N, C-alpha and C positions, 0 to 999 in steps of 0.2 A: 600518493603517485605524483611522481614526475612528469608538467607537463611536456611535450615535446615538442622544437624546434622544426620551420620548415626543413631544415637539414638531417634532422633526428630519423626523416620517414622517408623506409624503404618497400615493406610488405604490409599487403590490408587481407586482411580475410572476409570475404561478402559474405552474407546468411541468406539465404531466402525465402521470402514469403511464398504466397499462393501459388502453388504449381510445383514447388520445390519438393521433386520427391519422385523418387527413382527405385523402384522395386528389384528390377536385376541388378541394377548395380547394389545395391544395399544390401543384396544377397551376397553378392562376389564378394562383396569386402565382410561380412560377416565372415563368411570362410577363411580367410587368412588373417584379418587383424582382431585380437581380444578384446579391444577395445571397444570395439561396436556391441558385443554382445554383452561387455557391461554394461554400456551406459542403459541400454534396454532393459537389464535387471533392474537398475535404481527406479526407471522410469514407471517397469508394469508397480512396480511396489507401490504406485502413486495411482495409479489408472486401477487399479484395483480397488485400492478403498476408495477411490471417488466413483467408480462407476461398473466393479467387480467385473471386470473383464482387465487381459493384460492385452497390450498396443501390441507388443511379440510376436501372441500368437497369429494377430491379423496381418502382419505384416512381413513377418520368419517365421511362421507356420508352415506344414505342408504344403497350403494350397498358395501358390504365386497371384499375385497380386496385382492392380493398378490402381494411380491415382482416379480415374473415374470408379471405380468399385469402392474405395476409401471414401468417395462423395455421396456416394448412394448411402450409407452407412449412417450412422449414428454424426450428428455433426462435429462433435467434440476432434471423434479420429482423424479426420483428414487432417488438423490444427495439429494435436499432439505426433503424430506421424512426421511432420514435415520437422516440427520441433527439434524432434529426438533425432532426424536423420543429421539435422545440424552440427546437434550437438556430439554424434558420434564422428562426425567427419574430423572437428573440430578435433577431439581426441586424441585419435589418430595421427593425425598429423603435429599435434602437439608431443605424443610417445615418440614420433621420429624427429623430433629436436626442430622441429621449422616454430619461428617465434616470432608472430605478427607483430608490427611496431603498434595498429590501429585494427579494432574493429568495428565492421559496418554493417546493420541489419537492414535486409530490403520488409519493411509491414511487419508482419508477424517475426521476423527473424531479426527484428531491433531486441525483442525479450530473449532470443537465444544469442543474441551477442549480448547481451548484460550480464548472464547468466555464466558463458563464457570466461566474461570480465571481473567475476566473482560477487556481482553484487547481490545475485538471490542466490540460494542453492537450486541443482537441479529439481528438487522434489517442488520449490515452491515455483521453481518457473514450468512445471505441470499445471499448478494448482493457476496462474497466471493466464496459462494459455486456456482452461477450461474454462475458467472466470469469463474469457474475454468474449466465448461463444456462449456463455450462462445465462450474458445479463444483455450480449442482442435478439436469444432466443425469446428474453419477459418481454421484451419490447415487442411483441407478435411477431420476431424474427425478420421484421423489416423485407416486405418481399421485394425483393430485387436483384440485381445480378452486377457482375462488371463488366465491360467490353475494350477490347484493346484496340483505336483507331490508328491509321496509319498515313499520322497526321502529326506534328508541331503541338507543341500546348496554346500557344497563340491561338491556331485556328483550330483546335479541337475546343476551347473556349467560347469561339467567336458562335459552333454551330450548334454547342448548346445556349446560347444565350439565344441562338432563334426560337428555342421551345419557353422562353422565361419560369423555369420549373424550380424551386428554391431547393427540392430535394437531386436535383443534379448537380453535380460535382466533379472537377479533374482530379481523379484519385492517385497516378502515381504519371509522371514524367520520365518514363523511361530513357530515350532519345529522340533525337530530333524529327526522328520519323515515327516513333512512338508514342502516344497518349492512352493511358487508359481514363476509362471513365466509366462513374459508380452512381445507383439508383434503380426509382424503383423500375421492374418490367417492363409494366406498361409503355413509361417515359422513355426506357433505351429502345424499344421495339422500333419508335420512331425516331430513334435517333439512327439506329441504324438502317432506314428509310432514306433517310435525308444522305447520311454520309454516301452512301450507294449512289443518289442523282450525283453529287457532289468529287466522285472519282475515287471514296476514300475507301479503304479496305476496314472492315469489320471486324474482330474473331472474338468469341467468348471466350472469358478465362474462366480458368477450372477455379473457382471461389463459391463457399457457400451461402456468401453474406455478400450486400455491397458494404465493403470497409469504404473509409475515407468519403463520408459524405456528413452533410447536417442532416439529414436521418435521423444518424444516430448522436445525435446530440443529447437526449434524454438517458441513456448508458451511462455517459461521462461520470457523473457524481457518483452511481453505485460502484463503479470500477474501480474509482480514483480510492474511496471508500476503503473496499476491499483490500488492495494493494496496498495500501496504507497500513494496514496493520498486523503486512509480515516484514521478517527482518532483512532491513536491509543493510548491506556490506559495504565497507568502501572499496573503489574500484580498483583492481590489480592492473588492468589494461586499457588504454588510453580507448574510449566509445566513440565516433564520427555519428551523428544520426541526418539521413538526409530528410528528416522529418522538422526537426528543430535547424536545421541547417546549422550546425556548430557541435564542437563535442561537447558530454557530459563534462557538466562541473562535480566537484565534490560535493557540494552543499543542492545540489538537486534534490527536491524531490521526487523520487523516481514514480509514486504514483503518480502523481500529477501529471508528468513531463508523457508516461504512456496512456492513462486517459486523455490527452489530446489527441492523440494519435486515431482514433474513432472520427474524428472529424475535418482533419490535416491533411494534404497532399505530400505524399513521399515524392521528392525532388532528386531520386536517383541520379540521373544525369549531371545535373551540377552537384552533388557530392561525389561523383568520380574526378571531375576537373577540377575540385578543389583539391582533392587528394594528390590528384597527378602534378598539378602547380608546386605542390605543399613535398614533392620530391617523390614520390610512391612511384612504381617503375613494376610490381609486380603485385597481382591480383588473384588470389586463390578462393575460389568457392569452394566455401564447407557446408555442403550439401547438397539434395539430390539434384538430378538434370543438370543442366549447362547452361542456361539462360541467362545468367547475370553476369559471367563469363565471355558468354556471346556478344552482352550491349558493351561491355567494356570495349571490346575487339573495335565495334562499330563507335565507339564515342572517344577512341584514341589513334585513330587508326593514321598510319603514317608515322605513330612514335614506335620508340624503341621500349614500351609495354609491352610486360607478359600476363595473359591473360587466362587463368588455368582450372579447369573444373577437377573436382572430386569425384563424389557417385553420381556419375555418368559411365553411361557404357560408349565405347569409342567404335570406332568402323569398322575395327575385326573383332568384335562381340567381347573385348577384354574391359577391366575396370581403367575408367581414366585417372583415379587417386596413384598407378603404378608408376603412369607416365610422368604426372605432375611432378612425385617423389623424386624421379630420377632430376630432373630441369631443375628441381630445387636443390637438389645435390650438387650437381653441375654448377652453380653459379653460387653456391655455397651457403645456400639460404636452407638448407637441411641439415643442422649438426647437431648430433645426438651428446654429444658434451656437453653443451648447455644448460643440459640437466640429467642427470641420470635417470635412463629409459626403465620407464615400469616402475621406479622409487616411489613415488605421489600412490601410484594403485595399490603398492604395496603397504604401505606406513599408514599411507592417510588417504583411504580409498573414500569418504567423504566430500573430502573437499575440495573445492574448486581448485582446479589447476593451474590457472594463476596463482590463487592466492598459493598450494605449494611453492610453483616456481618463486617468486616474492618471498620466500622462505629459504629455497634454495640458494637464490642469488646471494644472499644476504651468508647463509651460515652454511653454506655446501662445501666449501673448501675445508672450514673446520672440521664439520663431519668426519670427510673423506680422509684429514689427516688422522685423526683419534679411531679411526677404525685401523686403518695402516698400520697407525704405532700400537694399538691392540694386536693385531697379528701378529707380528712383529715378534713379541712377549708371550703370543700365548701359548698354554700348555694343557694340553688338556687331562682332566683327572682320570688317574688310571683308574681301570675298569674294576667296580666292585665284585668284593668275595662274600659268599654266601653261603650257610652253614652245608655239611654233607646232612640227609637225612638221618637222622637214629644219632650221629657221633659226637656232634656239637665243630666236628672239624671245618676247615674252610676248604672248598676248592675254587676256584676262577666259576664266575656265571659266563652261564651260556653268552655266547656272541650276538649281538644284534644281527641281522639278515641284513646282508650288505651286499652287493653285488660279487659274482662268482669269482671265487679266486681264481688268479692267474694261472697256464698250465706250467709246468716246468720249464718247457722251452719257450724264451719271451719271443713275443712279435719283431716282426723284422718292420724298420723303418717307414717302409711304404706303408705296411697296415695300420704302423700306428697314424700314420698322416691321413693318411684315407679313415681313420675311426675319429679322428680330434676335428677334424674337415667337418663330419656329420653333426659330432655332439656339436661342435659350434652355431654349425648351419640352424641344426632344429631350437636350440636354446635362445638365439638372436633372431627367428625366421629371416635369415637371410638366404640367397642363394650357395651353395657350396662353392660355384664356377670363384663366386667374392674372394676367397680365403687362396689368392695366389701367394707364388715365392714369397717371400720377404713384403709384402702385405703389413702395416702397420695398423693393429687392433685399435689404439685409440684415435689417431692422428686421420688416418684416411676412412677406416670405415667408423668410428665414433662410438666405439664401446669405451665408453669410462670406466674407472679402475676399479669401484663398486663391483658391478658386474664380472669384469675379470678374473678379481679374486673369486670369489662363483664357481668361474667354470674352471676353474685353474683347481678349484678342490672338488669339480665334479671327475676332472680328469683324474685327479691324485686316486681318489677315490675308486674308479675304473679299473685303476690298473694296482691298487693296493697299497700302494707309496706312503710311508712314515708321512708324519705332520712338520711340515716345513721348521726349518729352526731359525730361532732368533738371527736377525742380520739379512733371511732373504728378499730380493729387493724386486717387485716387482716389473717397476720396468725394466731390468734384463730378460725380460720374457715377453716383449711386446707384439711379437708375430707367432704365427703356428709353427714355424717352422725351429723357432728357439723355445717351444713347448712343445714343440716331439723330438727334441737334443735334451732337454729336460728331464721327462720320460724315458728316455735312453736313458740317463745316467743316473738315474736315483735306479732303476731296474739292474742294471750293469751292477751298480754298488750294492745292489740285496742279493743276486747274484755269489757275487763273492764273499760274501759274507755267508751264503748257506754251503760254499763249497770250500772257504778257509776252512 
């Protein structure tokens, strides 16, 4: 992995931790983006193995749920749901051609970030999240909570010093006016009371345990030993840790680093400021709600930084991810030509997206050239002949079912244009109106050459056109209008042969 310099960084993905789940937004995304269902199917297989339950039955089933209900369920449920939502958002963004320069996770989200970067498989990510819960539960579940104080880290620490309890700790430093503290429930009641006397607001965080506290020290070696037995792969993306306050290095023992998270604070505000100084001006939250993107807005107020949510519901009840993708496309940060959309899912569904992208970056052009050359020279085998019953003679084999034969009267240009717009829109999951006259399929819509070949083949099949001859050049048919002309020309030629 190449280490980036400050001038390399532009875009980061943020993976949320506790509270990072929005059921309504996840359902909207699942209806529109197939990557969501595919991620959950892989995670379902693991939760079935571990818990005899499918997480998708809980969060995408017939009964809509919310985070509070997840927290009332078994402890692993909310944690795996947050992990799955973050990974699903990442896969959608990746399929849309958004390429982050660096990944950042907030607490639990750091596991998601490492999986997205290729350090662990999706399935091992589930195991890590589940084990994180299990080792805490084996410490008698550490009866405690997490509370957000409307004060900076230093003031919050001085407040905790008044109580002088070794189990109390600053868990996360979110921004200059919000710090999360963690510890035993009874002591936190006193923290809230004192905060009230000092005019400091206090809100309980939706979390099953008090993370990032010395109380979890006994769980550290057991968790490290478990994660250490899993396969660790080289990182395919840069990952910055708000806990370590540095980028992960190739020789990091991730089992030990992740175990340290139990007792170390998350310094999110410092991480955002570091990345902004390094050149990042676009922060995309890959996960549920919009808590981290809102924090970034506060931390970078007055700058030109963009902070964009994904699996959150906007003010009109729509999916925030849709608007985020439009902003990223307008900024030139969502470009489906950087990797073949959907190709990783087709060719290597079990390989992390970052690993496939690294392969594609090195070999993609070569693969595309080989396909283009092969298609240019390709001639299908003639239909097999089968003997007629009882005679030994051969008759043509019955043709395989295909699209209905074209009618004797060829459709007019407007009809073909409308049909092709619909065909391309459905296949690419784009609205039909983007296929305006003259719009470039690759340069403007990001449809790579592999997908164009596939769609042109579908169009040819739809109209019963012959196989394209050697010398056919795809770049000559790079707009819907040119494809309509191609179809009309082919149909006209066929009719001339039929009537000549």
